[in-house]
MARKETOR-690538 format. One record per residue (C-alpha): residue number from 1; residue in one letter; z, y, x. Coordinates in nm, 2 decimals, decimal comma. Layout:
# MARKETOR-690538
NODE   nr  rest       w       v       u
NODE  NUM     a       Z       Y       X
...
//
This chain:
# MARKETOR-690538
NODE   nr  rest       w       v       u
NODE    1     x   -0,04    1,29    7,04
NODE    2     x    0,32    1,39    7,13
NODE    3     x    0,58    1,35    6,89
NODE    4     x    0,66    1,60    6,59
NODE    5     x    0,98    1,77    6,66
NODE    6     x    1,18    1,80    6,34
NODE    7     x    1,29    2,16    6,39
NODE    8     x    0,91    2,26    6,37
NODE    9     x    0,90    2,13    6,01
NODE   10     x    0,99    2,48    5,91
NODE   11     x    0,69    2,63    6,08
NODE   12     x    0,40    2,59    5,82
NODE   13     x    0,13    2,72    6,04
NODE   14     x    0,24    2,44    6,31
NODE   15     x    0,24    2,16    6,08
NODE   16     x   -0,12    2,28    5,96
NODE   17     x   -0,23    2,29    6,30
NODE   18     x   -0,08    1,95    6,39
NODE   19     x   -0,27    1,80    6,09
NODE   20     x   -0,58    1,93    6,16
NODE   21     x   -0,56    1,83    6,54
NODE   22     x   -0,48    1,47    6,42
NODE   23     x   -0,77    1,47    6,19
NODE   24     x   -1,00    1,60    6,48
NODE   25     x   -0,87    1,36    6,72
NODE   26     x   -0,94    1,08    6,47
NODE   27     x   -1,28    1,23    6,41
NODE   28     x   -1,39    1,25    6,78
NODE   29     x   -1,27    0,92    6,85
NODE   30     x   -1,53    0,77    6,58
NODE   31     x   -1,82    1,00    6,69
NODE   32     x   -1,73    0,92    7,06
NODE   33     x   -1,90    0,59    6,97
NODE   34     x   -2,22    0,79    6,88
NODE   35     x   -2,20    0,99    7,18
NODE   36     x   -2,14    1,29    6,98
NODE   37     x   -1,84    1,55    6,93
NODE   38     x   -1,74    1,71    6,62
NODE   39     x   -1,87    2,04    6,66
NODE   40     x   -2,22    1,86    6,66
NODE   41     x   -2,13    1,70    6,32
NODE   42     x   -2,11    2,05    6,20
NODE   43     x   -2,43    2,15    6,34
NODE   44     x   -2,61    1,87    6,17
NODE   45     x   -2,44    1,95    5,85
NODE   46     x   -2,56    2,28    5,83
NODE   47     x   -2,93    2,18    5,97
NODE   48     x   -2,95    1,92    5,69
NODE   49     x   -2,95    2,17    5,42
NODE   50     x   -3,26    2,33    5,53
NODE   51     x   -3,38    2,56    5,83
NODE   52     x   -3,50    2,62    6,07
NODE   53     x   -3,18    2,83    6,18
NODE   54     x   -3,15    3,06    6,44
NODE   55     x   -2,93    2,90    6,72
NODE   56     x   -2,72    3,20    6,81
NODE   57     x   -2,65    3,31    6,45
NODE   58     x   -2,56    2,93    6,38
NODE   59     x   -2,32    2,93    6,67
NODE   60     x   -2,16    3,26    6,56
NODE   61     x   -2,13    3,13    6,21
NODE   62     x   -1,96    2,78    6,34
NODE   63     x   -1,73    2,96    6,58
NODE   64     x   -1,90    2,82    6,89
NODE   65     x   -1,93    3,01    7,21
NODE   66     x   -2,29    3,05    7,35
NODE   67     x   -2,24    2,81    7,65
NODE   68     x   -2,09    2,54    7,41
NODE   69     x   -2,37    2,58    7,17
NODE   70     x   -2,64    2,53    7,43
NODE   71     x   -2,46    2,22    7,55
NODE   72     x   -2,42    2,08    7,21
NODE   73     x   -2,80    2,15    7,10
NODE   74     x   -2,91    2,00    7,45
NODE   75     x   -2,72    1,67    7,36
NODE   76     x   -2,86    1,66    6,99
NODE   77     x   -3,21    1,73    7,13
NODE   78     x   -3,18    1,46    7,39
NODE   79     x   -3,08    1,21    7,12
NODE   80     x   -3,39    1,33    6,92
NODE   81     x   -3,17    1,45    6,62
NODE   82     x   -3,28    1,81    6,63
NODE   83     x   -3,57    2,01    6,77
NODE   84     x   -3,59    2,36    6,92
NODE   85     x   -3,88    2,58    6,84
NODE   86     x   -3,97    2,95    6,94
NODE   87     x   -3,88    3,20    6,67
NODE   88     x   -4,23    3,37    6,60
NODE   89     x   -4,06    3,71    6,52
NODE   90     x   -3,82    3,70    6,86
NODE   91     x   -3,96    3,53    7,15
NODE   92     x   -3,64    3,52    7,28
NODE   93     x   -3,44    3,34    7,01
NODE   94     x   -3,48    2,95    6,94
NODE   95     x   -3,48    2,80    6,60
NODE   96     x   -3,32    2,47    6,53
NODE   97     x   -3,43    2,20    6,27
NODE   98     x   -3,32    1,86    6,21
NODE   99     x   -3,57    1,59    6,29
NODE  100     x   -3,64    1,29    6,06
NODE  101     x   -3,44    1,08    6,29
NODE  102     x   -3,16    1,35    6,27
NODE  103     x   -3,15    1,31    5,88
NODE  104     x   -3,10    0,94    5,90
NODE  105     x   -2,84    0,97    6,16
NODE  106     x   -2,65    1,24    5,97
NODE  107     x   -2,63    1,02    5,67
NODE  108     x   -2,44    0,74    5,88
NODE  109     x   -2,24    1,01    6,06
NODE  110     x   -2,12    1,14    5,71
NODE  111     x   -2,02    0,80    5,58
NODE  112     x   -1,83    0,76    5,91
NODE  113     x   -1,67    1,10    5,87
NODE  114     x   -1,55    1,01    5,51
NODE  115     x   -1,40    0,69    5,63
NODE  116     x   -1,20    0,89    5,87
NODE  117     x   -1,09    1,13    5,60
NODE  118     x   -1,00    0,85    5,36
NODE  119     x   -0,80    0,71    5,64
NODE  120     x   -0,62    1,03    5,73
NODE  121     x   -0,54    1,11    5,36
NODE  122     x   -0,45    0,74    5,28
NODE  123     x   -0,08    0,84    5,26
NODE  124     x   -0,16    1,08    4,96
NODE  125     x   -0,22    1,02    4,61
NODE  126     x   -0,59    1,06    4,47
NODE  127     x   -0,44    1,34    4,29
NODE  128     x   -0,27    1,50    4,60
NODE  129     x   -0,59    1,45    4,81
NODE  130     x   -0,78    1,65    4,54
NODE  131     x   -0,52    1,91    4,53
NODE  132     x   -0,51    1,94    4,90
NODE  133     x   -0,92    1,97    4,93
NODE  134     x   -0,91    2,24    4,67
NODE  135     x   -0,64    2,43    4,83
NODE  136     x   -0,79    2,38    5,18
NODE  137     x   -1,15    2,48    5,09
NODE  138     x   -0,99    2,80    4,90
NODE  139     x   -0,81    2,90    5,22
NODE  140     x   -1,13    2,87    5,41
NODE  141     x   -1,32    3,07    5,15
NODE  142     x   -1,08    3,33    5,18
NODE  143     x   -1,09    3,36    5,55
NODE  144     x   -1,48    3,39    5,52
NODE  145     x   -1,44    3,66    5,26
NODE  146     x   -1,21    3,87    5,45
NODE  147     x   -1,45    3,91    5,74
NODE  148     x   -1,69    4,12    5,53
//
């Protein structure tokens, strides 16, 4: 990643962007060993809580464009982590579910993601880490609620 120019320290948005980009690069490097990318981890995370989920709706919720969503799901399906089924109420739609292999894989991927997070936040005290998480999650919740 290129150097962070000192003049940019006064731009909060840029600092937030750069820190997020740095975390994403660290996570991508870890997931690459599993032949996955961060958006696929996000897909697995949503699917682990239930399902089946409509593929197009899930892509919209995650902010993943249609073509990329198909590519990500194709990879997850080829790895045996998710399965697509026909939506009985809409024959054009596909429903996504996590396979049993996907559930096991998700558990190991989550541990790896948590290790990346711990490394990324290691320069902060535990109190600072907790505060940062609360603040970021609050910001994200605000973004989600402002769309309605």
